[in-house]
TORGU-721979 format. One line per field, with one value per residue (C-alpha): z, y, x. Coordinates in steps of 0.1 Angstrom, whole numbers. Each point is the difference from the previous one (the first is absolute). Example, Ala and Ser with C-alpha at 12.3 -4.5 7.8 and 13.67 -1.06 7.14 Angstrom:
BEGIN
Z 78:-7
Y -45:34
X 123:14
This chain:
BEGIN
Z 810:-17:-5:-32:1:-3:27:23:-5:6:32:12:-7:20:30:-2:-1:29:20:-8:11:35:26:19:37:16:4:36:16:-3:31:-4:5:-12:-23:18:-6:-25:2:37:3:31:5:30:17:33:20:-18:-30:-22:-16:-30:-20:-21:13:-20:-24:-9:19:-6:-22:-21:15:10:36:20:36:15:35:20:-14:20:-3:2:8:3:3:-25:-37:-5:17:-4:27:17:36:23:-21:10:-8:-9:-20:1:-30:-25:-7:-31:-17:-14:-37:8:19:-14:14:7:-24:24:-4:-38:-7:24:-17:-34:10:13:-33:-19:-12:-8:35:16:32:32:14:35:23:33:20:19:26:0:35:10:5:-37:-12:-4:-11:-29:-37:-8:26:-14:13:-21:-2:-13:4:-2:-8:16:-7:26:14:7:-28:-26:-32:11:4:-23:-18:23:5:16:18:13:37:8:28:-11:20:16:-16:17:27:-7:-37:-6:-29:-6:-31:-14:-32:-11:6:28:24:20:31:20:20:-17:21:-24:-23:21:-26:19:-33:-31:-24:19:0:8:-13:10:-25:1:-17:-11:-8:-12:20:-23:11:6:25:23:21:8:9:-32:12:-31:-21:-28:-22:17:-17:12:9:7:17:24:13:37:1:33:31:5:-15:-36:-23:-33:-22:-23:-29:-23:13:-14:19:12:6:31:6:24:6:17:5:2:3:-29:5:-32:-3:-26:-15:-30:-19:7:26:23:21:31:14:37:20:-9:21:9:-30:-3:-17:-20:-16:-27:1:-16:22:-8:-22:-25:8:3:-33:4:-18:-10:-21:-16:-29:-16:-38:-20:-16:-32:5:24:34:16:28:-6:29:1:27:5:-10:27:-5:19:-21:6:-9:-19:-4:16:13:-2:25:-1:20:-10:23:16:-8:27:0:-3:4:-27:-26:-25:-36:-19:-5:-9:13:-17:-15:-2:26:-16:-4:-19:18:-26:24:13:1:-3:32:22:19:4:24:-12:15:-16:14:-13:-2:-4:-19:30:6:29:-2:14:21:-21:-10:13:-14:-25:-12:-33:-10:-33:-9:-9
Y 1855:12:-25:-1:9:-36:-13:28:-8:-38:8:22:-27:-25:23:6:-38:-5:26:-18:-33:12:-17:21:0:-35:-18:-4:-34:-27:-3:-38:-5:-35:-1:-12:-37:-5:-37:-5:-31:-13:-36:-9:-35:-1:30:1:23:-5:32:-2:28:7:18:32:4:37:32:26:19:-31:-8:-35:-7:-2:-2:-9:6:-15:-9:9:-21:18:-15:16:-12:28:-4:25:9:36:0:-30:13:-26:-28:-36:-9:16:-25:4:12:-27:-7:21:2:34:-1:24:-27:-32:-28:-36:-27:-12:33:1:-4:28:24:-8:6:35:7:-6:-36:-23:-16:7:21:-19:-10:11:-19:9:-21:20:-13:17:10:-13:35:8:-28:2:-20:24:-9:35:0:4:4:22:-2:21:1:29:-6:26:11:-2:34:-14:20:-15:9:-11:-30:-30:-11:-12:-36:-12:-31:-8:9:-27:-25:-35:-30:-24:-35:-30:-16:-36:-3:-37:-24:-37:-20:-23:-19:28:27:22:7:33:8:32:20:31:31:8:30:32:19:33:18:-10:9:-22:-38:-27:-34:-26:-6:-31:1:-30:0:-29:-7:-10:-25:28:16:-30:9:34:-15:14:35:13:25:-17:5:-3:-12:6:-34:14:26:-4:28:6:-8:-9:-6:-37:-28:3:-28:4:-27:8:-25:22:-13:-27:-32:-8:36:21:32:29:13:32:18:37:21:23:33:9:37:8:35:16:-1:-37:-25:3:-28:-1:-32:-5:-19:-37:-30:-20:-21:-35:-26:-28:-29:-13:-36:-21:-30:1:-27:6:-7:-36:-12:-5:-19:-31:-25:-34:-15:-34:-5:-31:-17:-15:15:0:11:32:24:37:24:36:27:37:21:17:38:9:24:-20:-34:-23:-31:-31:-35:-30:-28:-35:-31:-34:-11:-34:1:-9:35:25:31:26:2:28:-8:30:5:37:26:0:34:-5:-13:-34:-34:-33:-31:-27:-23:-17:-36:-16:-11:24:32:31:29:34:34:31:28:34:12:36:14:-3:-37:5:-28:2:-27:-27:4:-21:-35:-15:-36:-17:-37:-17:-27:-36
X 1437:-32:-28:-19:-37:-12:23:-12:-37:6:18:-28:-26:21:1:-38:-7:24:-19:-34:14:6:-23:-26:-5:1:-33:-14:8:-26:-23:4:-38:-10:-30:-31:-8:-28:-6:-10:-22:-19:-13:-19:-4:-17:12:34:7:30:13:24:16:31:30:5:30:-5:-4:-26:25:6:34:11:-8:32:-13:-34:-11:-28:-34:-32:-31:-33:-35:-34:-36:-10:-1:28:32:12:27:15:-4:13:15:-8:36:34:21:38:19:8:37:7:34:9:10:28:18:12:-20:13:-11:-26:-19:4:-37:-9:24:-12:-36:9:19:-32:5:-29:1:-34:-3:4:-34:-9:-24:-17:-25:-26:-25:-34:-12:-34:-14:6:-23:-38:-30:-4:3:13:27:36:35:23:38:28:38:24:37:23:35:28:-11:-35:-15:-24:-17:-35:-21:-2:-31:-28:-8:-33:-11:-35:-5:-26:3:11:-13:25:4:-16:22:-10:9:8:5:-5:11:-27:-6:-23:26:13:-29:2:-20:-3:-25:-15:-7:-29:-5:-4:-21:7:6:-20:28:26:0:25:11:25:28:22:34:20:38:20:31:29:26:25:-23:-4:30:-16:-33:-16:4:18:-19:-20:-29:-34:-31:-35:-14:-35:-22:-29:-23:0:-37:-15:21:9:21:12:13:19:15:30:3:21:34:22:7:35:9:3:-20:-3:-35:-11:-33:-7:-32:-5:-19:-19:-8:-27:3:-18:33:6:10:30:14:22:14:3:26:7:-6:32:10:-12:22:-16:20:-23:11:-28:-9:-36:-16:-28:-36:-11:-17:-38:-27:20:-20:10:-19:6:-1:9:-30:15:34:29:-13:10:-11:-3:6:-12:0:-6:31:20:2:32:21:32:-15:24:-21:-15:10:-23:2:-16:-3:-15:-28:7:37:25:14:-29:22:-7:28:6:-10:15:37:-4:-25:-34:-8:-38:-25:-5:17:-7:12:7:18:-32:-10:-35:-15:19:-9:22:1:13:11:16:22:11:36:12:30:23:-9:-24:-26:-35:-17:-17:-36:-29:5:-24:-2:-10:-3:9:-26:10
């Protein structure tokens, strides 16, 4: 059957389009090279350096990572690392679930991360110990780190970003760090080794940390991670005994204290600090059994000419921060029972008192005490006496 001209042209166009839709030669397979990490961080404390970075989710050709091999950790005393050389560690391959295979429900988050979901990449952590021969008394000394993430065939796409930590020597903490709870606060004592002053741009200071132990931490001895607060800092100064008082805590709570030596490196661009190792933790139960100071300067003055007699008492105010008030005690001279009895039913808020319950022709002896907010009462003051005329 003959085709009309229009039908023939349409058929020709369809054949042409069909030929254009044919695929070209197949693309080469992916090398499965994980992209180098770009968020490597290094934090030093003492001779230990904690490295953290994110596990890659894409390859260098922007494909989803299916398999990851080992990760090598590189370290150098130079400012730059061009090649890893001999790694300080080779970390085993993390457990990765290929998106081509259906994963069990327990690995659902991992599969979604590889498929490009919003789940963040898995963090990786490595703890390195700096050898002593790598550290120097030099403000410019640095240690440089990098990592390289390999594929299962032990091939990588290159090193990560570089992370640096100071390469200076950090002094050891004192071995006699001790605490004693007093009414003025927690008193710490230790022996300072003294400032070395070997390098003018390096100095040291003691730093005391305080961490509150919540009731839920008591069963673990207060060793659960918590938020530390700096209780204070003290320069190393001269060699010899050191004393520091912490009064920034709250009574009736439990705290863990530790001390570390901080190395301060002064550079033109600013100041950099490195903390050394910590002392063993010291536990302090801040139970207040300490009374306020004893009131001083008590005076008694009679008044009553032409009016009802009374005796006014005044004394110097007690300056304790937790003072709640005062008690006044009195005895009548010559009475059968001369024991001092308390006159006030409620604590006095000011350092004065007017005794209206006096009788002409008698003499009275007085004393006062101070009481804090937790009910701790001081010893009584030095007594004073006053007479009421006939």
